[in-house]
C-alpha angles and dihedrals in degrees: 000000000000090000092053092051091050091047093050090047090051091050089049091053091048092049091050092050092047094049090048091050091047093051097044103032116007102051096041090048091054091048094049093044089066092060119106120218112258118245106268096035108113131195116253116259119236091259092049090051089051089051089049089056088054089049089054094043093052092050096241089151091066091069103023130056128206101207126092110211122228121249112286094036099075144319098284095125092046087056090053091240091144138258119323114283120252129199092254090063088073101049092116096037114102114188097024113232100206094144128211103235143021112230082146129026124287112272101200090112102019090126088064097041094045110025094163115109090197091055092054094047093050090044091055092047094048118349093196092065091070100020108036096193096044119134093194113124117244121245103210092154088071086068137056133221111224136169088236139352128249122242094265099037123109115233118202120233105223134156115282090237090063098037118101112250113260093000141088131222111240125192115236123221088261092057092047093047093048090050091050089052092050091049089052091061098103120138096161095117118109116272096249118131117232145144119308118266108247097175098088120092116254 
C-alpha cells in the first residue's frame, strides 16, 4: 500500500513537471518554430556566432536587453531604439538573449545606432573614452599590448594619455568577433514576413 502511494505521488510530480514544461517551453517553441524569417533578417556568419558566444560568456545579457518595447510600455521609440520587437526577429537566435534588465541601453539595434567598428572596439577596451559617464566595465583582456602590430592586426586609436608607452593596443580575434556580432544587431527592416535570405555567406 505504501509503495502504491509513493508510486502515485511520483507520477503526480512527473505529470506536474511535464505540464509545466509543456506550458512554458514546449507549446511556445512549437508556435515560434512556425514563424518565417522576415525579409531583411540574415543568418549570423560563423564569426558573428563566435562573437555571440563571447557576448554570452562575458555576461552582456545581464545588463543589456535585446527587446524594444511597444508604445505604452516605455520610452523606447522616443529614444530611437527602433520599432517594437516581434517574435520573428528572433528566428535565428538560440538561445534568445532578451535580457531581464537595462543597466545599459537596449542593444537590439545597436548596429544601426553605432555602425562604427572603431567605436565598438574602443568602447569595449575602455567605455569611458567614448561615453564619459558610462558605468560599463572595461574588457582590456580582449586586447593585447604589443611593440608593433602585424599587417592584418587592428590597432585601436586611443588618447595618448591612455596609450601604453612604446606599445600599441591590438584587438584580439575575440574582440573583433564580438564587435562583428554587435554590428550585426540590426532589426530596422519592415515587419513583413517572407522567405529567408540565403544569399549571405555562412
